[in-house]
C-alpha positions in Angstrom: 108.2 50.9 56.9 111.2 53.0 56.0 113.7 51.7 53.5 116.6 49.9 55.1 120.2 50.9 54.5 122.5 47.9 53.7 125.8 48.7 55.4 127.2 45.2 55.9 127.3 41.8 54.2 124.2 39.7 54.9 122.3 42.9 56.0 123.1 42.7 59.7 125.7 41.4 62.1 123.5 38.3 62.7 124.1 37.5 59.0 120.4 36.7 58.4 120.6 37.7 54.7 117.2 39.4 55.3 115.9 42.9 54.6 112.6 43.2 56.5 112.0 46.8 55.5 111.1 46.3 51.9 107.6 47.5 51.1 107.9 48.2 47.4 108.6 44.8 46.0 105.9 42.2 46.7 105.0 38.8 45.2 102.1 40.6 43.4 104.2 43.1 41.4 107.4 41.0 40.8 106.3 39.3 37.5 107.4 39.3 33.9 105.1 42.1 32.8 105.9 44.6 35.6 109.4 43.7 36.9 112.8 43.5 35.1 116.2 44.9 34.5 116.3 48.7 34.7 119.9 49.5 33.9 123.5 48.4 34.3 126.4 50.2 36.0 129.8 49.5 34.4 132.9 48.9 36.5 136.5 47.8 35.9 136.5 44.3 37.3 134.5 41.3 38.6 132.2 41.9 41.6 132.5 39.3 44.4 131.6 41.7 47.2 127.9 42.3 48.1 126.9 45.8 47.0 126.1 48.2 49.9 123.4 50.8 50.0 123.0 54.1 51.9 120.2 56.7 51.6 120.7 60.4 51.6 124.5 60.6 51.3 126.0 64.0 50.9 128.4 63.7 48.0 131.1 66.4 47.9 130.1 69.0 45.2 127.2 66.9 43.9 124.4 67.1 46.4 122.5 64.4 48.2 122.0 60.9 46.7 120.8 57.4 47.5 124.1 55.6 46.8 125.0 52.0 46.0 128.7 51.2 46.7 130.4 48.6 44.5 133.9 47.0 45.0 135.7 45.1 42.3 138.5 42.6 42.0 140.5 45.3 40.2 140.6 47.1 43.6 138.3 49.9 42.7 135.5 51.2 45.0 132.6 53.0 43.2 129.8 55.2 44.6 126.9 55.3 42.1 123.6 57.0 42.4 121.4 54.0 43.2 118.4 55.2 41.2 119.9 56.5 38.0 122.0 55.0 35.1 124.8 57.4 35.3 128.6 57.5 35.8 130.0 57.1 39.2 129.6 59.9 41.7 133.2 59.0 42.8 135.5 56.1 42.4 138.9 55.3 43.9 141.4 52.6 43.0 143.3 51.1 46.0 146.4 49.8 44.2 147.5 47.2 41.7 145.4 44.0 41.9 147.2 40.7 42.0 147.2 38.8 38.7 146.5 35.2 39.7 149.5 34.1 37.7 151.7 35.8 40.4 150.5 33.3 43.0 151.6 30.3 40.9 155.2 30.1 42.1 154.0 30.3 45.7 150.9 28.1 45.7 150.7 26.3 42.4 147.6 26.4 40.1 144.8 28.5 41.6 141.7 29.0 39.5 138.8 29.6 42.0 139.2 33.4 41.5 140.7 34.5 38.2 142.2 36.5 36.6 143.0 38.8 39.5 142.6 39.1 43.2 141.7 42.5 44.6 138.7 43.3 46.8 136.8 40.1 47.6 135.4 40.5 51.1 132.3 42.7 51.3 133.2 46.1 52.9 131.3 47.6 55.8 130.0 51.1 56.4 129.7 52.9 59.7 126.5 55.0 59.3 127.5 57.3 62.1 131.0 58.3 61.0 130.3 57.9 57.2 133.4 55.6 56.9 133.5 52.6 54.5 136.1 49.9 55.6 137.5 47.8 52.8 140.5 45.4 52.4 142.4 45.3 49.1 145.0 42.7 47.9 147.9 44.3 46.0 151.0 43.2 44.2 153.8 45.8 44.3 157.4 45.5 43.3 157.3 41.7 43.5 155.6 41.6 46.9 152.1 40.8 48.1 150.1 43.0 50.5 146.7 43.3 52.2 145.8 46.8 53.3 142.8 48.0 55.2 141.4 51.3 53.8 138.8 53.6 55.3 137.0 55.7 52.8 134.7 58.7 53.4 131.4 57.7 51.7 130.9 61.3 50.5 134.2 61.6 48.7 136.3 58.4 48.7 139.1 60.1 50.6 140.9 58.1 53.3 140.0 58.5 57.0 141.2 57.5 60.5 144.9 57.1 59.5 144.2 54.6 56.7 145.4 52.7 54.9 147.2 50.3 57.2 149.1 47.2 56.0 147.9 43.9 57.5 151.1 42.6 59.3 150.3 40.0 62.0 152.2 37.7 64.3 151.3 35.3 67.1 153.3 32.9 69.2 153.4 29.4 67.8 155.3 26.5 66.3 152.9 25.7 63.5 153.3 26.1 59.7 155.3 29.1 58.6 156.7 29.7 62.1 160.2 30.9 62.9 161.7 30.8 66.4 158.3 30.3 68.0 156.5 33.0 66.0 153.9 32.5 63.2 153.8 35.4 60.8 151.0 36.3 58.4 152.0 35.8 54.7 149.9 37.8 52.3 150.8 35.6 49.4 149.3 32.5 51.1 146.0 34.0 52.3 142.7 35.3 50.8 140.3 37.8 52.4 136.9 36.4 51.4 134.5 36.9 54.4 132.6 40.2 54.7 134.1 42.6 57.2 132.4 43.0 60.6 132.0 46.3 62.5 131.2 45.9 66.2 132.5 46.9 69.6 134.4 49.8 68.2 136.5 47.4 66.1 136.5 46.4 62.4 137.2 42.7 62.2 138.8 41.1 59.1 139.1 37.3 58.5 141.4 35.4 56.2 141.5 31.9 54.7 143.6 30.2 52.0 144.1 30.1 48.3 142.4 26.7 47.6 144.0 24.9 50.6 147.5 25.6 49.4 149.8 25.2 52.4 151.2 26.9 54.5 148.3 28.9 55.8 146.2 29.5 58.9 142.8 30.9 59.7 143.3 34.5 60.9 140.9 37.0 62.5 142.2 40.5 63.2 140.4 43.5 64.9 141.5 47.1 64.3 140.3 50.1 66.3 137.7 51.5 63.9 138.7 55.1 64.4 142.4 54.5 64.6 143.3 51.7 62.3 147.1 52.2 62.8 146.9 51.2 66.4 148.1 47.8 67.4 145.4 45.3 66.4 144.0 42.3 68.3 144.7 39.0 66.6 143.4 35.4 66.6 145.0 32.5 64.8 143.1 29.2 64.5 146.1 26.9 64.3 149.2 28.6 65.8 150.7 25.2 66.7 149.5 23.4 63.6 148.2 24.2 60.2 145.1 25.4 58.3 141.7 26.2 60.0 140.8 28.7 57.3 138.1 31.3 57.9 136.4 31.8 54.5 132.7 31.1 55.1 131.7 31.4 51.4 132.0 35.1 51.8 129.7 35.4 54.8 131.1 37.6 57.5 131.9 36.9 61.1 128.7 37.3 63.2 128.3 39.3 66.4 125.5 39.2 69.1 124.0 42.0 71.1 126.7 41.5 73.8 129.4 42.0 71.2 130.7 38.3 71.2 132.2 37.4 67.8 131.4 34.1 66.0 133.4 32.5 63.3 133.4 28.9 61.8 136.8 27.4 60.8 137.5 24.9 58.2 139.7 21.8 57.7 143.0 21.5 59.6 144.6 20.6 62.9 142.5 20.5 66.1 143.4 19.9 69.7 140.9 22.5 71.1 143.6 24.0 73.4 145.5 26.0 70.8 144.3 24.6 67.4 140.6 25.0 66.5 140.0 23.8 63.0 136.5 22.6 61.9 134.8 24.4 64.8 132.3 27.1 65.7 134.1 29.6 67.9 132.8 32.3 70.2 135.5 34.9 70.7 135.9 37.6 73.3 135.4 40.8 71.3 138.3 42.8 72.8 141.0 40.0 73.0 139.9 37.5 70.4 140.4 34.6 72.7 138.2 31.5 72.6 135.4 31.7 75.2 133.5 28.7 73.9 133.4 26.4 70.9 131.5 23.6 69.2 133.2 20.8 67.2 131.2 18.0 65.6 131.9 14.4 66.7 133.3 13.6 63.3 135.5 16.7 62.9 138.6 14.7 62.0 136.7 12.7 59.3 135.3 16.0 57.9 138.8 17.4 57.8 140.2 14.3 56.1 137.4 14.4 53.5 137.7 18.1 52.7 134.2 18.6 54.1 134.7 22.1 55.6 132.4 22.8 58.5 133.2 26.5 57.9 131.5 26.7 54.5 128.5 28.8 55.6 129.7 30.7 58.7 127.4 31.4 61.6 123.8 32.7 61.4 122.3 34.1 64.6 118.5 34.1 64.7 117.5 37.5 66.2 115.7 37.6 69.6 116.8 34.1 70.4 119.9 32.3 71.5 120.0 30.1 68.4 123.1 29.8 66.2 122.9 27.9 62.9 125.8 26.7 60.7 126.3 24.1 58.0 129.2 22.8 55.9 130.2 20.9 52.8 128.9 17.6 54.2 125.3 18.9 53.9 124.5 18.9 57.7 122.8 21.8 59.4 123.6 22.3 63.1 121.4 24.2 65.5 122.9 25.2 68.8 122.6 27.5 71.8 125.2 30.3 71.2 125.4 30.9 75.0 126.4 27.3 75.6 128.2 25.8 72.5 129.1 22.7 74.4 132.6 22.1 73.0 133.1 18.5 71.6 131.1 15.4 72.5 131.2 11.9 71.1 127.6 12.1 69.6 126.9 15.8 69.2 124.6 15.7 72.2 125.6 19.2 73.2 123.6 20.7 70.3 119.9 21.3 70.0 119.4 19.7 66.5 121.2 18.2 63.6 119.6 17.9 60.2 121.4 15.8 57.7 120.4 16.9 54.2 122.0 13.9 52.6 123.6 15.9 49.8 126.7 18.1 49.2 127.0 21.6 50.5 125.4 24.1 52.9 127.1 27.3 51.6 124.4 30.0 52.2 121.2 30.5 54.3 118.6 33.1 54.9 116.1 33.5 57.8 112.8 35.3 57.8 112.2 35.9 61.5 108.4 35.8 61.8 106.2 36.0 64.8 104.7 32.5 63.9 108.2 31.0 63.8 111.3 31.8 61.8 111.5 30.4 58.3 115.0 29.1 57.3 115.8 29.0 53.6 118.5 26.7 52.2 119.7 25.1 49.0 122.2 22.2 48.5 123.5 20.6 45.4 121.1 18.8 43.0 118.1 19.7 45.1 115.2 22.2 45.3 115.2 25.3 47.4 113.7 24.4 50.8 112.2 26.2 53.8 112.1 24.8 57.4 110.0 26.4 60.2 111.2 27.0 63.7 109.0 26.0 66.7 110.7 26.7 70.0 114.3 25.6 69.5 113.6 23.0 66.9 113.1 23.2 63.1 110.6 21.1 61.3 112.0 17.6 60.6 111.1 18.0 56.9 110.6 21.2 54.7 107.4 23.1 55.1 107.9 24.4 51.5 110.1 23.7 48.5 110.5 24.8 44.9 109.4 22.7 42.0 112.7 22.9 40.3 116.1 21.5 41.5 119.4 23.1 40.8 122.8 21.4 40.4 125.1 24.1 41.6 124.9 25.0 45.4 127.0 28.1 45.3 124.1 30.6 45.2 123.7 34.1 46.4 120.6 34.5 48.6 118.5 37.4 50.0 115.1 37.4 51.7 113.1 40.7 51.4 109.8 41.3 53.2 107.6 44.0 54.8 108.4 43.1 58.4 106.9 39.7 59.5 103.8 40.1 57.4 102.9 36.9 55.6 102.4 37.4 51.8 105.1 40.1 51.5 108.2 37.9 51.4 110.4 37.2 48.4 113.4 34.9 48.3 115.9 36.1 45.8 118.6 33.7 44.6 121.3 33.8 41.9 122.3 30.4 40.5 124.5 29.1 37.8 123.0 27.6 34.6 125.7 24.9 34.3 128.7 23.2 35.8 131.7 23.7 35.9 132.1 27.4 36.5 132.5 29.9 35.0 128.9 29.9 33.6 126.0 32.2 33.0 123.5 32.7 35.7 119.9 33.4 36.5 118.3 35.6 39.2 115.3 33.8 40.7 112.4 35.3 42.7 110.3 33.0 44.9 107.2 33.7 46.9 108.7 33.2 50.3 105.6 31.5 51.8 105.3 28.6 49.4 108.6 28.8 47.3 106.7 28.9 44.0 108.8 30.8 41.5 107.2 34.1 40.5 109.9 35.5 38.2 113.3 34.8 36.8 115.7 36.8 34.6 115.5 34.3 31.7 111.7 35.1 31.2 112.7 38.1 29.0 115.9 38.4 27.0 116.4 42.0 28.2 116.6 40.8 31.8 119.5 38.4 31.3 121.9 38.2 34.2 125.1 37.3 32.4 128.2 35.8 34.3 127.3 34.1 37.6 129.4 35.0 40.7 129.8 32.3 43.3 128.4 33.1 46.7 127.6 36.8 45.8 124.4 37.9 47.4 122.0 40.3 45.6 121.2 43.4 47.5 117.6 44.4 47.8 116.9 48.0 48.9 114.2 50.6 48.4 112.4 48.8 45.6 115.5 47.7 43.6 117.6 44.6 43.4 121.4 45.1 42.8 123.1 42.0 41.4 126.9 41.5 41.0 128.2 39.9 37.8 131.4 38.5 36.4 130.8 40.8 33.4 132.2 44.1 34.9 128.7 45.3 35.6 126.3 45.7 38.5 122.8 45.0 37.2 119.8 46.9 38.6 116.3 45.3 38.6 113.0 46.9 39.7 109.5 47.8 38.7 109.5 48.8 35.1 108.1 52.2 34.0 105.0 52.2 31.9 105.0 53.7 28.4 107.9 54.2 26.0 111.4 54.1 27.6 114.2 56.1 26.1 117.5 54.4 25.7 119.9 54.8 28.6 123.7 54.7 28.2 125.5 53.7 31.4 129.0 53.0 30.1 131.3 53.1 27.0 134.3 50.8 27.2 136.9 49.1 25.1 135.2 45.9 23.8 138.4 43.9 24.6 139.7 45.4 27.9 136.5 47.0 29.3 138.5 50.1 30.2 136.6 53.4 29.7 136.8 57.1 29.7 138.4 57.6 26.2 138.2 56.2 22.7 140.6 55.8 19.8 139.9 55.9 16.0 138.9 52.4 14.8 138.5 51.0 18.3 135.8 48.4 18.9 133.8 49.6 21.8 130.9 48.2 23.9 128.1 50.5 25.0 126.1 49.3 28.0 122.7 50.5 29.1 119.0 49.9 28.8 116.7 49.8 25.7 119.5 50.3 23.3 118.2 47.7 20.8 116.0 44.6 20.4 115.6 42.2 23.2 117.3 39.5 21.2 120.9 40.2 20.0 121.2 41.1 16.3 124.6 40.8 14.6 125.8 43.3 11.9 126.9 42.4 8.4 128.1 44.0 5.2 125.7 44.7 2.2 126.5 43.6 -1.3 128.5 46.8 -2.0 130.7 46.1 1.0 129.3 48.9 3.2 128.9 48.2 6.9 125.6 48.4 8.9 125.4 51.8 10.5 121.7 51.2 11.2 121.0 47.8 12.8 117.5 46.7 13.9 116.6 50.2 14.8 119.9 51.1 16.5 122.3 53.8 15.4 125.4 55.2 17.1 127.1 58.4 16.0 130.4 60.1 17.0 130.2 63.9 16.4 127.4 63.1 14.0 129.3 60.5 12.0 127.5 57.1 12.0 129.5 54.2 13.5 129.7 50.7 12.0 127.7 48.4 14.3 129.0 44.9 15.2 125.9 43.9 17.1 123.0 45.4 19.1 120.7 44.3 21.9 118.7 45.9 24.6 121.5 45.9 27.1 124.6 46.3 25.0 125.8 47.6 21.6 129.2 47.0 19.9 130.4 49.6 17.5 133.6 50.7 15.7 134.7 54.3 16.4 134.9 56.1 13.1 138.4 56.8 12.0 137.2 60.3 10.9 137.3 61.6 14.5 141.1 61.1 14.8 141.9 64.8 15.4 138.7 65.8 17.3 140.1 65.9 20.8 136.6 65.1 22.2 133.7 63.2 20.7 130.0 63.4 21.4 128.4 60.0 21.4 124.7 59.6 20.6 122.8 56.3 20.7 119.2 56.0 19.3 116.8 53.1 19.1 113.5 53.2 17.1 113.7 57.0 17.0 114.3 57.5 20.8 117.6 59.0 21.6 119.7 58.6 24.8 121.3 61.4 26.6 124.6 62.2 24.8 127.9 61.2 26.3 131.2 63.0 25.8 134.5 61.1 25.6 138.1 62.2 24.9 139.8 60.9 21.8 143.3 59.4 22.0 145.7 58.2 19.2 145.5 54.6 20.5 144.0 52.7 23.4 145.0 49.1 23.0 142.9 46.3 24.5 143.6 42.6 24.2 140.8 40.2 23.5 140.5 37.3 26.0 139.2 33.8 25.1 136.1 34.2 27.3 135.4 37.8 26.3 135.8 39.1 29.9 138.9 41.1 29.2 141.0 38.9 31.5 142.5 35.4 31.7 143.7 33.4 28.7 144.0 35.5 25.6 142.2 35.0 22.3 145.6 34.1 20.8 146.7 31.5 18.1 149.7 29.3 18.3 151.9 28.7 15.3 149.6 25.9 14.1 146.6 28.3 14.3 145.0 26.5 17.3 143.8 28.5 20.2 146.4 29.0 22.9 145.4 27.9 26.3 146.9 26.3 29.5 146.1 22.9 27.9 147.6 24.0 24.6 150.6 26.1 25.3 152.9 27.7 22.7 156.6 26.8 22.5 159.3 29.3 23.6 160.6 31.1 20.6 157.6 30.2 18.4 155.4 32.6 16.5 151.9 33.4 17.9 149.1 35.7 16.8 147.5 38.2 19.2 144.2 39.9 18.6 143.4 43.4 19.9 141.5 46.6 19.2 142.2 50.3 19.8 145.4 50.4 17.7 144.5 53.7 16.1 145.0 54.7 12.5 147.0 52.5 10.0 149.3 53.0 7.1 147.8 53.3 4.6 144.8 54.8 6.4 141.8 52.5 7.1 138.3 53.3 6.1 135.5 53.1 8.8 133.7 49.8 8.5 135.7 48.4 5.7 137.1 44.8 5.7 140.8 44.5 5.9 142.0 42.8 2.7 145.6 44.0 2.5 148.4 44.5 4.9 147.8 47.8 6.8 150.3 48.4 9.6 149.6 50.5 12.7 150.8 54.1 12.4 152.3 54.2 15.9 155.2 52.1 17.3 154.2 48.7 18.8 156.0 46.8 21.6 154.9 43.6 23.4 156.0 42.4 26.8 155.6 38.7 27.6 156.0 38.2 31.3 159.0 40.4 32.0 160.6 39.9 28.6 160.1 41.7 25.2 158.7 39.7 22.3 159.7 40.4 18.7 156.9 42.1 16.7 156.8 40.8 13.2 153.6 42.5 12.1 151.1 44.8 13.8 148.1 46.0 11.8 144.7 45.2 10.4 143.5 41.6 10.9 142.8 40.1 7.5 139.1 39.4 6.8 138.0 41.4 9.9 136.5 44.8 10.1 139.0 47.6 10.2 139.8 48.3 13.8 140.5 44.7 14.8 144.2 44.4 15.2 146.4 41.4 14.5 149.9 41.2 16.0 152.3 38.5 14.8 154.9 37.9 17.5 157.9 35.7 18.1 157.9 34.7 21.8 161.1 35.2 23.9 163.1 32.2 25.0 163.3 31.5 28.8 159.7 32.5 29.6 157.2 29.8 30.4 154.0 29.3 32.3 150.8 31.3 32.1 152.3 34.8 31.9 150.7 38.3 31.3 150.9 39.9 27.9 151.0 43.7 27.6 150.9 45.6 24.3 152.1 49.1 24.1 151.1 51.3 21.1 152.7 54.7 21.2 152.4 55.8 24.8 149.4 53.7 25.6 149.4 50.2 27.1 146.8 47.4 27.1 145.4 45.8 30.3 147.8 43.5 32.2 145.3 40.8 33.1 145.4 38.8 29.8 147.7 35.8 29.7 149.4 33.5 27.2 150.5 29.9 28.0 154.1 28.9 27.1 155.8 25.6 27.6 
């Protein structure tokens, strides 16, 4: 079979989570000795959206490439060569993302997605026009916006009149209504489901920020080739409240006739105007309800926060069957042509399977000639498969994994070579622990028996890193593309035989993860493949006080000058940019491991490029800051207004007196450039800014008196000379 393009979330408008055109990866070659992590692609934010894949894309000025498209919570869309560890073919930022702290005054504490909201819903590509549709959340001049953008996949430029601002109204007297009209409020809503392209429209669904009222479930359809025309709009509760459409990121589904299916969550229901906790079939050109299903206990589900809409609708191809499931752990099987509305005992549906445990959030279907196999996982349970016969699934699983998993928020993909038994692999990402955030593991199961054939913890070099809730891996053309919380897209596949040269895929500030340039003394992170040993090795100082510039076979040089090394591993190296390159303008970076050298990278050199360290080392969220009593600042341990705190950063540039590359800071060494710090919207008083005592030169300490009148979890921005740090790190003040 030919490799399949992946142009929408869940692989198709039926949302099967299945790629049945995968002939390279099989249960025979996906094993620890032959399969693993090939490289990583660095981006500027967390990746919640499923990566998309398109073969043979003509990139302006750069020839034809197989391309993987990545969208981040920092509102940047990237087009990478899907087969090569290289910089992006193009990237475009769609406006300032929303720091989660900006929502607090409107909705209270919101921690499900942190530290910023930008692009969450998976974009969709029209393979015929070459348009990529994507929605970005922005915060501009004190106001919240959602905008629909349409990007040319060959260049990233806008198409079809885009962008257009999401501005919606419907008649109603429900929450947030005025004079009989309900207006969409961008501050109260979140765009989590994948976008749907069907019927000449692109459909966009919205839910809530953690059930913080007032909100509604919204679905809007824009003309795909004229997004500024008047859209069609559906509101799930115009005369009530809630009914969010979030579906754990799964997109609205569409059948061959174009009917659109969504599943709503907790809220008001009268099934004449308000349709919460219901499966809805919508007319594709008017978005009016043509049929619906509501479980007999819809009110109890709503009262207990057991969203029916947790998994969205899955349509089994070549049948009339629709599947859905919710937080209560119940799977519903129904005829999509006759949803049956609401009955006292759910007699209108074909089958109800009660799993007895929390949470149906994701599903995949392998639609085989001997009966479709449905794959599911719920909390504290093994992965299970049910087989379809006629219109009924087996009463008990026909296969299940040996191991159980606590967290049910997995990503899931089924890959196979058509319907051929023995070719299927179920890919799942799962969290290692609870609560989140946590590290994760990519699992591969033989799809016939659900015995695990590989996972990313078998070899240290294959480690997944930060787990992303509900984010599906994308399998295409022999590779597996996995989103992470670590500002990286990881790429797995069949490993080459023989010696592998190091590959460098990104050079970024080790605190902020911004890239493109470096500053003297800046601590940087270099990402790639085969950069060092499989197990992380940490640098030290010898008995003469000299730093490691060779560490377990790894060396990094800037214009031939060895860089002090903080740590090394196969996938990442941390180094200190030598102070000697201060006046170079540009620097050539070379990384070698065990005598093998990666292709050199060229970066520009700036006087300063400040980055603030965060407590969780992601470059965002609570900072790695100390209160006046030297305890770690956090929302649970805030500093007092007017008190002195200590900030830690890197990228401050040269000091006075000048610092020596790799030396420990033992005396006061102030930064050469002017330093200002903004706390929220107010300036702080800088008492000292320079080398951090006892740390390697290049780690910056800023002693700061906090302003009066600023409280809460507020952003911190450090400006050194003309360069500012990232705006996504916060400090907590009471």
